[in-house]
LOSETI-727965 format. One line per 5 residues: number of its first residue (from 1); their letters; for each residue z, x, y of N, C-alpha, C, O, CB. Coordinates in steps of 0.1 Angstrom, whole numbers. Glycine has a CB too. Example, Ala and Ser with C-alpha at 12.3 -4.5 7.8 and 13.67 -1.06 7.14 Angstrom:
1) as) 78,132,-57,78,123,-45,78,132,-33,85,142,-33,90,113,-45  71,128,-22,71,137,-11,79,129,0,80,134,11,57,141,-6 .
***
This chain:
1) mqder) -363,236,-1010,-361,241,-1020,-366,258,-1014,-376,260,-1007,-368,232,-1032  -355,269,-1021,-358,279,-1019,-364,291,-1030,-354,296,-1035,-349,281,-1012  -373,296,-1033,-386,296,-1044,-373,305,-1054,-374,305,-1066,-405,308,-1038  -358,312,-1048,-356,321,-1062,-348,309,-1069,-350,308,-1082,-345,338,-1060  -338,298,-1059,-336,287,-1064,-343,275,-1075,-338,268,-1084,-336,283,-1054 .
6) llevs) -355,278,-1070,-369,270,-1080,-367,274,-1093,-365,267,-1102,-385,276,-1078  -366,292,-1091,-368,295,-1103,-353,292,-1113,-353,296,-1124,-374,311,-1102  -347,288,-1109,-337,285,-1118,-333,275,-1126,-326,275,-1136,-330,285,-1113  -342,262,-1119,-345,252,-1127,-354,251,-1137,-366,252,-1137,-348,245,-1121  -345,249,-1148,-357,249,-1162,-371,242,-1162,-372,233,-1153,-351,241,-1174 .
11) peflv) -377,244,-1166,-396,239,-1165,-391,223,-1172,-390,214,-1164,-413,252,-1178  -388,220,-1183,-384,203,-1185,-376,205,-1176,-383,198,-1167,-378,196,-1200  -368,208,-1171,-359,195,-1159,-370,188,-1151,-372,176,-1149,-347,202,-1144  -381,203,-1145,-391,202,-1137,-402,189,-1144,-407,181,-1136,-398,217,-1136  -404,188,-1155,-415,182,-1157,-406,168,-1161,-414,159,-1161,-426,190,-1169 .
16) railh) -390,164,-1164,-386,157,-1161,-390,145,-1150,-396,134,-1149,-380,163,-1161  -385,154,-1142,-387,151,-1129,-398,146,-1122,-398,140,-1111,-384,159,-1125  -408,149,-1129,-426,147,-1124,-425,132,-1129,-425,121,-1123,-442,159,-1134  -423,137,-1139,-425,127,-1152,-415,111,-1149,-418,99,-1150,-418,139,-1169  -404,115,-1144,-397,102,-1137,-402,96,-1124,-402,85,-1120,-384,106,-1133 .
21) rrqrl) -406,107,-1121,-411,96,-1106,-426,88,-1111,-428,76,-1109,-417,109,-1087  -437,99,-1117,-446,89,-1115,-447,76,-1127,-458,71,-1130,-458,97,-1114  -434,72,-1133,-431,61,-1139,-427,50,-1130,-430,38,-1132,-423,64,-1147  -419,56,-1120,-416,48,-1110,-426,43,-1099,-428,32,-1094,-405,55,-1104  -434,54,-1096,-446,47,-1093,-456,36,-1102,-460,25,-1100,-453,57,-1090 .
26) aemip) -456,45,-1112,-468,34,-1124,-457,18,-1125,-462,8,-1129,-470,44,-1148  -446,19,-1121,-438,3,-1120,-441,-5,-1107,-447,-15,-1105,-421,3,-1120  -437,4,-1098,-440,-2,-1085,-456,-10,-1080,-458,-21,-1075,-438,9,-1077  -463,1,-1084,-479,-4,-1085,-484,-13,-1085,-490,-17,-1075,-486,-3,-1093  -485,-23,-1098,-487,-35,-1102,-483,-42,-1096,-493,-47,-1090,-485,-38,-1111 .
31) kqles) -473,-48,-1092,-466,-58,-1080,-474,-56,-1068,-481,-65,-1063,-448,-54,-1076  -474,-47,-1066,-484,-42,-1046,-496,-46,-1047,-502,-52,-1038,-487,-22,-1042  -503,-42,-1063,-516,-47,-1065,-523,-62,-1069,-534,-66,-1070,-519,-41,-1074  -509,-68,-1072,-511,-80,-1081,-512,-85,-1062,-521,-93,-1060,-495,-87,-1095  -505,-81,-1052,-506,-91,-1038,-517,-85,-1034,-525,-94,-1031,-493,-90,-1026 .
36) rkdek) -521,-73,-1032,-535,-70,-1027,-546,-76,-1031,-556,-76,-1023,-538,-59,-1028  -546,-84,-1045,-555,-86,-1049,-557,-102,-1042,-568,-107,-1039,-552,-84,-1063  -540,-108,-1039,-542,-121,-1038,-550,-121,-1022,-559,-129,-1019,-528,-129,-1040  -544,-112,-1014,-549,-108,-1003,-567,-107,-1003,-574,-114,-996,-541,-96,-1000  -570,-99,-1009,-585,-97,-1013,-592,-110,-1012,-599,-112,-1002,-587,-92,-1028 .
41) eiaea) -589,-122,-1024,-591,-134,-1027,-593,-144,-1014,-601,-153,-1012,-582,-137,-1036  -581,-140,-1007,-583,-150,-991,-593,-145,-982,-600,-152,-975,-569,-150,-981  -591,-127,-985,-599,-125,-973,-616,-125,-976,-625,-124,-967,-594,-111,-966  -617,-126,-990,-631,-132,-999,-643,-142,-990,-654,-143,-986,-624,-142,-1012  -627,-152,-992,-633,-169,-987,-633,-173,-974,-638,-183,-969,-626,-182,-994 .
46) larda) -625,-162,-967,-624,-164,-953,-638,-158,-945,-644,-163,-935,-608,-157,-948  -641,-147,-951,-657,-144,-951,-665,-150,-951,-671,-155,-941,-661,-139,-960  -667,-152,-965,-675,-161,-969,-680,-176,-962,-691,-182,-960,-670,-163,-980  -667,-178,-960,-667,-194,-951,-672,-190,-936,-677,-198,-928,-648,-204,-949  -670,-178,-933,-676,-177,-918,-688,-176,-920,-696,-182,-913,-670,-166,-909 .
51) kqrrd) -692,-167,-929,-706,-162,-929,-714,-179,-932,-725,-182,-930,-709,-147,-943  -706,-184,-937,-717,-195,-941,-718,-202,-924,-727,-205,-916,-709,-208,-957  -710,-202,-924,-708,-213,-907,-718,-206,-901,-728,-212,-897,-692,-212,-897  -714,-194,-899,-727,-185,-891,-741,-186,-890,-748,-185,-881,-728,-174,-894  -744,-190,-904,-754,-190,-910,-762,-200,-905,-774,-202,-903,-752,-190,-922 .
56) eiktn) -748,-209,-905,-755,-225,-903,-758,-226,-890,-769,-229,-887,-745,-238,-907  -748,-224,-882,-750,-223,-868,-764,-217,-860,-771,-223,-852,-739,-215,-864  -766,-203,-866,-776,-198,-867,-794,-204,-867,-803,-204,-859,-771,-193,-875  -791,-210,-880,-800,-220,-883,-801,-233,-871,-810,-233,-862,-794,-226,-899  -794,-241,-872,-792,-251,-858,-800,-245,-847,-810,-250,-841,-775,-251,-853 .
61) ldefs) -792,-231,-845,-799,-224,-833,-812,-224,-835,-816,-235,-831,-794,-210,-831  -822,-218,-839,-836,-214,-840,-842,-227,-845,-853,-226,-850,-839,-201,-850  -836,-240,-845,-842,-257,-845,-843,-255,-830,-853,-251,-825,-830,-273,-852  -834,-258,-826,-830,-263,-814,-838,-257,-802,-842,-263,-792,-815,-260,-812  -841,-242,-806,-850,-237,-798,-864,-236,-793,-868,-232,-782,-849,-231,-799 .
66) kklkk) -872,-242,-806,-879,-248,-809,-886,-261,-807,-898,-263,-806,-876,-248,-816  -873,-271,-805,-871,-280,-800,-877,-282,-788,-885,-290,-783,-861,-281,-801  -869,-271,-783,-869,-265,-766,-883,-262,-760,-887,-267,-750,-860,-250,-764  -889,-253,-769,-901,-249,-770,-915,-261,-760,-923,-260,-750,-902,-249,-786  -910,-272,-774,-921,-276,-771,-920,-288,-762,-928,-298,-764,-928,-277,-781 .
71) ldqgs) -910,-289,-751,-907,-297,-743,-912,-290,-730,-916,-279,-733,-894,-301,-745  -913,-294,-718,-924,-294,-711,-911,-286,-700,-899,-289,-700,-934,-312,-708  -915,-278,-695,-904,-270,-685,-902,-275,-670,-911,-277,-662,-909,-256,-682  -892,-276,-668,-883,-287,-657,-885,-299,-658,-886,-306,-648,-886,-285,-643  -886,-304,-668,-884,-321,-675,-868,-321,-675,-861,-313,-681,-891,-324,-694 .
76) pqhek) -864,-332,-669,-850,-331,-671,-841,-331,-688,-829,-328,-691,-846,-344,-663  -853,-336,-696,-846,-334,-707,-847,-320,-707,-838,-317,-715,-850,-341,-719  -852,-311,-704,-855,-300,-709,-846,-286,-705,-844,-275,-710,-869,-300,-704  -839,-296,-688,-830,-289,-682,-816,-292,-693,-809,-284,-698,-830,-294,-667  -815,-305,-694,-804,-311,-702,-802,-299,-718,-792,-297,-724,-810,-329,-705 .
81) mlver) -812,-296,-721,-815,-288,-735,-812,-277,-736,-809,-271,-747,-828,-287,-739  -812,-270,-721,-811,-256,-714,-793,-255,-715,-787,-247,-722,-819,-256,-695  -790,-262,-710,-772,-266,-705,-770,-266,-722,-762,-258,-725,-768,-286,-692  -774,-273,-731,-768,-276,-747,-774,-260,-755,-768,-254,-764,-776,-296,-757  -785,-256,-752,-783,-243,-762,-774,-228,-754,-771,-218,-761,-802,-238,-768 .
86) dtfiq) -773,-229,-744,-763,-220,-740,-749,-225,-743,-740,-216,-743,-764,-217,-727  -745,-238,-746,-733,-242,-754,-736,-236,-770,-729,-228,-777,-732,-261,-753  -747,-241,-772,-752,-237,-789,-749,-217,-794,-745,-211,-804,-775,-242,-789  -753,-214,-780,-749,-199,-776,-738,-192,-780,-737,-185,-790,-749,-196,-763  -732,-196,-773,-716,-195,-773,-707,-199,-784,-696,-195,-785,-710,-203,-761 .
91) eaqks) -711,-208,-794,-706,-212,-804,-717,-202,-815,-713,-203,-827,-705,-229,-804  -724,-198,-813,-733,-189,-821,-722,-173,-820,-716,-168,-830,-751,-189,-811  -723,-170,-811,-719,-152,-805,-701,-158,-812,-697,-152,-822,-721,-147,-779  -694,-166,-808,-681,-169,-818,-679,-171,-834,-669,-169,-840,-677,-179,-815  -691,-176,-839,-692,-174,-853,-691,-164,-858,-684,-162,-867,-701,-178,-858 .
96) eheyl) -702,-150,-848,-705,-141,-853,-690,-131,-855,-685,-126,-865,-716,-137,-846  -687,-132,-840,-671,-126,-840,-661,-128,-850,-655,-119,-856,-663,-131,-830  -660,-143,-853,-652,-143,-866,-659,-141,-876,-653,-133,-883,-646,-155,-869  -668,-143,-880,-672,-134,-895,-671,-122,-893,-666,-117,-904,-686,-134,-901  -672,-114,-885,-674,-99,-880,-659,-92,-887,-658,-82,-893,-675,-98,-862 .
101) enelf) -651,-101,-882,-637,-95,-881,-629,-103,-893,-617,-99,-895,-629,-99,-865  -634,-114,-902,-633,-120,-915,-637,-105,-922,-628,-97,-926,-646,-135,-917  -651,-104,-923,-657,-89,-928,-651,-78,-926,-651,-70,-935,-669,-85,-924  -649,-77,-921,-634,-64,-918,-624,-64,-924,-619,-54,-929,-626,-64,-907  -620,-73,-925,-603,-77,-934,-606,-82,-944,-597,-86,-951,-592,-87,-928 .
106) rrrsd) -619,-83,-948,-624,-82,-967,-627,-72,-971,-627,-70,-983,-636,-89,-973  -629,-60,-959,-632,-45,-962,-623,-39,-967,-622,-35,-979,-636,-38,-953  -615,-38,-959,-596,-37,-958,-591,-37,-969,-587,-28,-977,-587,-48,-952  -592,-51,-970,-581,-55,-987,-591,-50,-998,-585,-48,-1008,-577,-76,-991  -605,-47,-998,-606,-46,-1008,-606,-28,-1009,-607,-22,-1020,-618,-55,-1010 .
111) srtkr) -605,-22,-995,-603,-7,-997,-584,-4,-1000,-580,6,-1004,-610,2,-981  -578,-15,-999,-564,-14,-1003,-565,-13,-1020,-561,-3,-1027,-555,-27,-996  -572,-26,-1025,-569,-31,-1038,-574,-16,-1045,-568,-9,-1053,-577,-47,-1043  -587,-13,-1039,-590,-1,-1047,-584,12,-1051,-583,18,-1062,-600,3,-1042  -577,16,-1034,-566,27,-1035,-557,24,-1043,-557,31,-1053,-558,30,-1022 .
116) lthal) -550,16,-1044,-540,11,-1054,-543,10,-1064,-534,17,-1069,-535,0,-1052  -554,4,-1076,-558,9,-1088,-562,21,-1091,-557,27,-1101,-565,4,-1091  -572,28,-1083,-568,44,-1084,-554,49,-1083,-553,59,-1090,-574,51,-1073  -547,47,-1078,-530,53,-1081,-527,50,-1092,-522,59,-1098,-517,49,-1073  -529,39,-1098,-527,32,-1108,-527,42,-1123,-519,49,-1129,-539,21,-1107 .
121) ndcer) -540,37,-1124,-550,50,-1132,-545,62,-1131,-540,67,-1141,-566,53,-1126  -545,69,-1115,-539,88,-1118,-528,82,-1119,-532,76,-1129,-540,104,-1104  -513,77,-1117,-501,76,-1124,-502,77,-1141,-497,85,-1148,-496,62,-1120  -509,68,-1144,-513,66,-1157,-517,80,-1170,-513,85,-1181,-527,56,-1153  -527,84,-1161,-531,99,-1170,-520,110,-1166,-518,120,-1173,-549,107,-1164 .
126) sieyw) -511,108,-1154,-501,117,-1148,-490,112,-1162,-496,117,-1172,-496,112,-1130  -487,110,-1163,-475,102,-1171,-479,110,-1186,-472,117,-1192,-477,82,-1172  -493,106,-1188,-499,108,-1204,-496,122,-1205,-488,127,-1213,-517,104,-1207  -504,128,-1194,-505,144,-1194,-489,151,-1195,-485,159,-1204,-513,150,-1178  -480,145,-1185,-469,153,-1185,-460,151,-1198,-450,159,-1200,-462,150,-1172 .
131) egvld) -463,142,-1206,-455,132,-1218,-463,147,-1231,-456,156,-1237,-466,107,-1219  -473,146,-1231,-479,156,-1239,-476,166,-1237,-477,173,-1247,-489,156,-1238  -472,172,-1225,-467,188,-1221,-451,185,-1229,-449,191,-1240,-465,193,-1198  -442,178,-1224,-430,177,-1227,-431,177,-1248,-426,186,-1255,-423,162,-1217  -439,167,-1252,-440,169,-1266,-447,180,-1273,-444,183,-1284,-447,159,-1270 .
136) ngfed) -455,187,-1264,-460,201,-1276,-458,213,-1267,-462,224,-1271,-479,202,-1282  -450,211,-1254,-443,229,-1252,-450,233,-1238,-458,225,-1233,-449,243,-1267  -447,244,-1234,-451,248,-1219,-462,258,-1221,-469,262,-1211,-439,254,-1210  -463,264,-1237,-469,276,-1239,-485,273,-1225,-485,282,-1217,-474,277,-1260  -496,263,-1223,-505,258,-1214,-505,264,-1203,-511,273,-1198,-504,246,-1211 .
141) llvda) -494,256,-1200,-489,264,-1185,-481,274,-1183,-477,275,-1172,-483,257,-1178  -479,280,-1189,-474,296,-1191,-484,305,-1192,-483,317,-1189,-466,298,-1202  -492,301,-1197,-501,310,-1199,-512,312,-1188,-519,323,-1187,-507,307,-1210  -512,302,-1180,-521,300,-1164,-511,304,-1155,-516,305,-1144,-527,284,-1160  -495,307,-1155,-489,311,-1149,-491,324,-1148,-493,329,-1137,-479,307,-1153 .
146) trvkq) -492,330,-1158,-493,347,-1159,-506,347,-1151,-506,352,-1140,-493,355,-1178  -520,340,-1157,-532,351,-1149,-528,347,-1136,-525,356,-1128,-551,348,-1152  -527,335,-1132,-521,331,-1115,-514,347,-1112,-518,354,-1104,-506,314,-1112  -500,350,-1123,-495,360,-1112,-500,376,-1112,-497,385,-1104,-480,360,-1112  -506,376,-1123,-518,388,-1128,-532,391,-1116,-540,400,-1115,-528,380,-1145 .
151) ggpss) -528,375,-1105,-538,380,-1100,-552,370,-1103,-562,371,-1096,-538,394,-1104  -554,363,-1112,-565,356,-1121,-569,343,-1111,-563,340,-1100,-559,351,-1138  -574,340,-1114,-576,320,-1106,-569,314,-1111,-563,319,-1121,-589,309,-1109  -563,297,-1106,-557,292,-1112,-566,286,-1121,-578,289,-1122,-549,285,-1106  -558,275,-1128,-565,262,-1133,-571,256,-1126,-580,250,-1132,-557,253,-1138 .
156) yalsk) -571,253,-1112,-575,246,-1105,-590,250,-1104,-600,245,-1108,-568,245,-1094  -587,263,-1096,-601,273,-1092,-613,272,-1107,-625,269,-1107,-593,295,-1090  -607,273,-1116,-612,275,-1131,-618,264,-1130,-630,265,-1133,-602,277,-1145  -614,248,-1127,-625,242,-1128,-627,234,-1117,-630,222,-1119,-626,235,-1139  -626,240,-1104,-636,237,-1098,-650,245,-1098,-660,239,-1095,-632,236,-1088 .
161) gakpe) -652,258,-1101,-656,268,-1108,-668,262,-1122,-681,264,-1123,-642,276,-1113  -658,254,-1131,-667,252,-1142,-679,238,-1134,-689,233,-1139,-655,246,-1158  -673,235,-1122,-679,221,-1122,-695,227,-1120,-701,225,-1130,-671,208,-1108  -702,233,-1112,-712,236,-1109,-720,244,-1120,-733,243,-1122,-709,241,-1098  -714,249,-1125,-719,251,-1141,-725,240,-1149,-736,240,-1153,-708,256,-1150 .
166) rrakk) -716,230,-1152,-717,215,-1159,-731,210,-1149,-742,210,-1155,-700,203,-1156  -730,207,-1138,-739,202,-1128,-754,208,-1134,-763,200,-1136,-734,207,-1110  -755,222,-1137,-766,231,-1138,-771,229,-1152,-781,234,-1155,-763,246,-1133  -763,221,-1163,-770,222,-1176,-774,207,-1176,-781,202,-1185,-762,228,-1190  -769,200,-1167,-777,184,-1171,-791,183,-1162,-798,173,-1163,-766,170,-1166 .
***
């Protein structure tokens, strides 16, 4: 939209458009969040099971290696157990790989769920703010706009500047 055309749109219309968009998002996100939570539960169960299998195989491999050390090298039983150990090692590597894949899936699911949760909270705060603007008027926004138009800092710049001061007080 051209700058001049944008200025022709009333502030109330813009606020209502922003509010409408945020309300639509706030309606859609819970459905997505629910499916992500289900995905996260599945991912957690898969990772937990894979970790348990991996740990179990590792314990068995450690015990097997201890038994192998007790045998005389070169004996037929020792040679047989070396072959079995190689099979154990392959199985352990496979279970480690499976665990890492499932853990990665769990982390991604957790991240997606958190992102949606934050997005929903952001939408709710935004809706609250813009409803307040509609109810209380645009005076604060107009004051900010006038300050910026005269070369002053934006409200965003002001809030960024206030953060170091708040940290210094703590």
